[in-house]
N, C-alpha and C positions, 0 to 999 in steps of 0.2 A: 712721774709719768711724763713721757715726752714723745713727740712725733716729729717727722722730718720737716725741714723748711718748705719743701715742695707741697706738703700737706697744707701748710698755712697759706700758701699762695693759692691752693685749690686747683692746680693745673690738671691733675689726674686723680682727683679725690675719689670718684666713684669706683674706678677700677682698682685702685690700691686698697681701698677699704674692703672690697669683696675678696681681693687676693689675700689679705690678712686673715679674713674669716676662713677661707679655704685652707690656709696653712695651719690654722688652729685646729680644724676638724677635717683632715684630708679624706676620712672615710666617707664624707658626704659630698665629694666633688662631682658625683654624677647627678646631683640635684640641681635643677635650673636656678636661675637668679631670682625668679619671681617667688614670692612667699605663698605657700599653700597651707591654709589653716587645717585642712584635713590631714596633712602629714603630721602637723604639730600635735593634733589631738591624739594620735596614736601613741606618742611618747614611748618608743621601744625601750629606752634607757635614759639615764640622767644626762649622758653626753649628748644624745639626740635632742633632749629638751633644751639644753643650754645652746646648742647649735641653732635651733629654730628661734629661740628668744633673741639671740644675737643677730640672726638674719633679719628678723623683723625690725630691730633697732637700726641696723645698717640701711634699711630701705625706707622706713617711715620718715617723712619730712617733719621738721620742727612744727610746722603748721601747714595747712592746706595751701599749696601754691609756692611754698618755700623751696629754694633750690638746694638747700643744705639739709642733710639728714640729721636725725637725732643723735646718732652715734658720732658722726664726724664733728658736729658742733660741740658736743661734750668733750671730745678729745682735744679740740683746739682750745677750749676754755681752760681745761686742766693744764694744758701746756703753758698757757699764759700765766696761770696761777703759779706754776713751778718757776718760770722765769722771773716773775715779779715777786716771788717769795710771799705770796698772800697767805694770810691765816685761813684756817677752815671756816671761821665765822664770817670773815669778809667775803669768801667765796659764796657762802650761803646768802649773804646780803645781796650780792650781785645777781644771783639767780632769782631771788624774790623781786628785785627791782625790774629785771627783764620781763618776768612773767606778768607783773601787775601793771607796769607803766608803758612798756614798749611793744610786747608781743600780743597778737590777737588772743581772745579768750579761747581756751581749749588747746593751747600750745603744749607740746609734749616734752618740754625740758623738765628735769627733776626739780623738786622743791628745795633741796639742800645738798650740802657736800656729802652727807651720809648716804642719801639716796643715789647720788652720782657714783659713789664707790660700789654700791650694790650692783648697779648696772654693769660696771666695768670688771666686776669680780671674775666673770667667766672668761675674760681675756687672759687670765692666768697670771696677773701681775700683783696679786694681793699677797698677804703674809699670813702665817699661821701663828696662833698664840699657843705657847706651851708653858705650863706652870713649872716653876723651878723652886728648889729649896731656898729658904731665906738666907742660908749660909753658903749657897752655891755648891752644895755637895752633889746634887743630882737633878735630873729632869724627870718630871712626872709624864713619861712618854712610853709608848708601846706597852711592854708588860708591866710597867709601873704606873700606868695611866689612872688606875682606880685607887691608888694608895692615898691615905689621908695624912701620913707622916713620913718624914725622911728616913730611909733605911740606914743612913750613915750616922746622923747626929740625933735623930729622933724628933726634930723640930716639926711642929704642926705645919701642914700645908696651907691652912686657912687663917685669915685674920680673925682675931677674937676681940670681943668687947671687954675692956679692962675692968668694967664694973661687975659684970655677972659671969664672965668667962665663956659666954656662948659665941658661936661663930657668927661673924658679921655676914649679912646677906644683902643682895641688891633688891630693888623693888620687885623684880620678877621671881624672887625666892632663891636665886642661885648664890652659893657661897662665894666669898671674895678671896682669891689667892693672895698670899703674902708677897709673892714675886712672880712676874710673868716675863717670859722671853718671847720676843717677836722674831720669828724665823722667816727670812725672805728666801724662798727656794731659788737656787742659782740656775737650775737646768732650764726652766721655762724662760727665764730672762735671756739666757744665751740663745735659746731658740728664736726668740723675738728679734734679736739683733741680726740673726742670719736670714730672717724672713724677707727683709727688704734688701733689694739689690744694692742700694747705696750704703747701708750700714754693713752688709755682708762683706763688701769689698774693703771697708775700713778694718774689719776684724782680721783680715789676712794681710793688711798693708805691711806690717812689720816683717813678714816673710818675703813678700814679693817686691819690695821697694827698698831694700837695704842699700846704703850708700856704697858706691863703687870707687869714689874718689878718696876715701880715707877720712873724709870730714864727718864728724858726728852730728847727724841731724835728728836722731831719734835714739832712745835708750837701746834699741836693738843693734845700733852701731857701736855700742860700748863694749868694753872687754868683759864685763860681768855677764852680759847677755850672751855674748859669743862663747864664753867659757861654759855657761849652762847648756847651750845647744851642743857644744862639743862633748860634754860629759854625759849627756842623756841621749844622744843620737843613736847609740848602739841599742839601748833598751827599746827605743821607739821602733827602730828597724826590726828588732827581734819580734816585737809584738805584731808588727804588720806581717812579717813572715809567718809567724805562728797562726795568725788569723787566716792567711791565705792557704795554709796547710791543714786547717781543720777539716776533719772528715765530715762533721755535721755542724752547721752553723745555725743561724736563726731560720725559722721556718718560712723562707721566702721562695717563691717560684720565679727565678730570674728569667727562665725560658718564656714564661707567660708574659712577664713584664716587657719583654723585647718584641712581642707580637705587634704587628701593624694592624690598623683597623680592618676588621673583616677576616683577618688571618687566623687559622686554627691549627692545632697540633693533631696529627693523626694518632689514634690509639687503637690497639689491637686487643681483642678479648680471647681468652682461652679458659675453658671451664668457668666461665662467668666472671672472671676477674681480668684486670688489665695486665698485659705482658708486652714485651717488645721494647723498642727504643725509648718510649715515653712513659713506661709504667711507673717509674719513680716519681716523675713530675705529676702524673695523674693522682697517685696516692697522696702526695704531699698537698696537692690542690684540694682534695677532698678533706684532708685534715684541717686546712685553713678555713674551709667553708663551715664545717661543723663547730669551729671555735668562734665564728663571727656571730656575735649576739644580735647584730642587725638583720641577719638572715635566719638563724636558728634561735628560737626563744630559749631563755635560760629557765624561766619559771614554769617548768612542766615537770610532772613527777616521772613520766616515762615517755619513751619515744613515740608510742601510739597516741599520746596526747597532742602531738604536734599536728597542726591542721594541714589540709591538702594545699592551701594557699602557700604556706611556708615551704612545703615539700616541692611545689612547682617552682618556687623561687630558687631552692637549692639545685634543682635539676637544670634550671636555666643558667645558673652560675657555672654548671659543668659544661653544658652544650655551647655556651658562648665562646669557649676556648678549646674544646676538644670535639673531634668528629670521627665518625665511623659509618660505613655504609648502612649498617643496621643499628644505629645508635639507640633508637627508641626501644628496640627489643631488649636492651640491657638496662633500661631505666630501673626496674625493681631490684635487680642485682646490685646496681650501683648504690641505690638507696639503702639496701641491706648492709653494704660495706660501710656506708656513712653512719649507719646506726651503731655498728661495732666501734668505729672511731669515736663517735659521740659518747658512747657509754664508757669507753676507756678513758676519754678525756675527763669526764666528771669524776671518775675514780682517781685519776692522776692528780686532780686538783686537791683532793683530800690527802693523798699520800705525800705530795711534795710540800704542801702548805700547812699540814697539821702533823701527820705521823713522823715524817722525816725531821721536822723541827722539834719534835718531842714536846708539843704543847697540847693543851686541851681544846675542845671545840669552843668552850666558853672564852678562852683567851683569844683564839683565832677570830671569834666573832667581832672583837674590837680591834683586830689588827688591820693593816692595810690590805685591801683585797688583791687577789692574784691579777697579773697582767691580763687585760681584756675584759675584766669584770668591774662593774662599779660596786660601791659599798652595799647597796640594797640587794643587788643580785647575789653577792657572796653571802650575805646574812640570810637570804632566803634559802639558799642551798644548805647552809648549816642547820637552819631551823626545820625546814620541810623535808630534807633528804638525809643528810648525814646523821642527824640526831634520832631518827626513827629506829625503833628496835629491829624491824625487818631488814633495813639496810645494814645495820651493825652485824646482824646474824649472817647475812650473805657475804659481807666484807670479811668477817672472821673465817668463814668457810673457804673463800677464795684464797685468803692468805695461807691457810693450811694446805690447800691444794697446790699452790705455787711452791711451797716448801717441799711437798711430797714429790712434785714433778722434777724439781731440781735434782733429786736423788735418783728417781726412777727412769727419767727419760735419757735415752742414749745421746752421746755427744753429737753436736752439730757444729760445723765450722762455717764461717761466713754469715752474711746477713741477706743474701739473695733469696727471695721467696721461692718455694718449691715450684710454683707454676713457671717462674722465669727460668729455673734450671731445666725443667722439662721442655719448655718452649725453645730456648736458645741452645742449650748444651746437649740435649738428648734428641733433638730432631723433630719436635712436635710442629715447629714452624714449616717443616717440609712434608707434613702429613703423616709422620711416624707416630706410633703410640708406644712409648718406651715401657719396658717391663718394670715392675716395682723393685725388682732386685737391682737393676741399674740405677733407678732413682735413689734408692736408699744409699747405695755405695757412693754415688756422686755427691750427694748432699752431706755425707758423714765423713768422707775420707779426709785425711790430713797428709798432704803430699801424695804419695802413691799407695798408702796403706791406711787401714782403719786405726783410730788412735788408741783404743783400749780393748780389754777383753769383753766388757759388757756390750760394746757396739758390735764387736765381731760375733758374739753369741746371737744377737738379734738378727744380724745379717744372715747367719747360717739358718736361723729359724725361718726367715722369709724364703730362702732358697729351697729348704726342705718342704715347706708348705706348698710352694708353687710347683715343685716337682711331683708331689703326691696328687695334687688336684689342679692341673693346669687350666681347668675351665673357670677357676675363681677369678673375679675381677681384682684390680688393684685395691679397690676399697675393701672388698671382702677379706683379702689377704691381710691388709693393714689392721682391720678390726680384729681379726683372729689372733694375730701376733701380739698386738698391743692391748688386747682385751677390751677394746672400745672404751677406754677411759674417758674420752671426750671426742665427739664427732669432729670437732674442728681440728683434731690431730691428723685427719685423713683428707680434709677438704682440698688440699693441694694435689691429691692424686685423682681428683675427679668427683669427690663426694660433694654433697650439697650441704 
């Protein structure tokens, strides 16, 4: 554990400590610097709880009137311990001496090195213990986490008493593994190095400060390093090019990120859904909101269980960045859209993290949770939602329906929503109401013609129905031709 020299001098201790905390938990950057216990009591998820605990440690003085906070003092002491190569026991002795002999009664320093590690654990610099086979055949990890013996050599995972053959246990009753690997995750350590402007510049020094005189000052000036850069530059460039050409990347709204304070994006509605220039950004933003567990609670059985307070928060997250002259009149329609996205997201969590991986819910229960969820939230979904008979019944029915629709529904090209096609390509933005015949042809054509016989047959049915009964609305024609398999099949034509 180490901190920068400037931290030891204490020049900008307060600001740098809080900056570190906000880099650790960027989702809470809108919370003020003062600690509010009422927020902490809400504890929306484990990340929030860790954030508030760290925020309190960053702000609490070692004792009343002390200029140094509990966290900064602890970081400095641990830094000195590392530099001086102190043992854990000697560090505990120092803490005991400080608390008993020097500091006022009620000081907030921990009592031991063990307690210090527990406080710093949420900084993300701890390690994970993973049991291993005594013969180094395998790790008891992920799908093998519950095994009691090696799958390769058959050796027992646990230490046993030579006298009676029983497994040895700790005082708390837990069995003792024969061998344990300590895994130090690299990702968070690299992130920490890039958090401080001083260490971040050092991380890129080898690229930005290569010797131009031919003198070797750093390994990056050597032939081996240069040869590596030369051999791998093409693959790196290809990756950057591929990333820039991706049709769909991570679910980020760059347009929103670029907005200045008080600036908003104009959104247009047609048939109660967003269309126009910003319709894609709007839909993506709604998707991000419903996946944000700090806004939308995870532990609810259905959408209607979400309270009005949370829905007000969701609506505020929309109106903070989007505007329309009649925005409030579309509130319920936008929330209905968010309900669809939220329901689909919960189903996608099951599909991508269980079904597609071909594992059982029991195995998934002990796996790493999906991105955006903590372990307890993921386990709650498995136990309270995905394992229930009614959910399994509905899920099986929907899977069968999707399989049926793939065969029965006519071909459609492109990913542009029907409303956007009607709005932009067929003149609805100019006050025109396009006929369903034109809508169907435009959304199904490939080049200048329809792609197959089935699509052509449906197109002819729509034309015939419209010619026989011209008074029918687009919704009525669509329901008659497609037998009203699902009302959402015609919502793009003006249906509710």
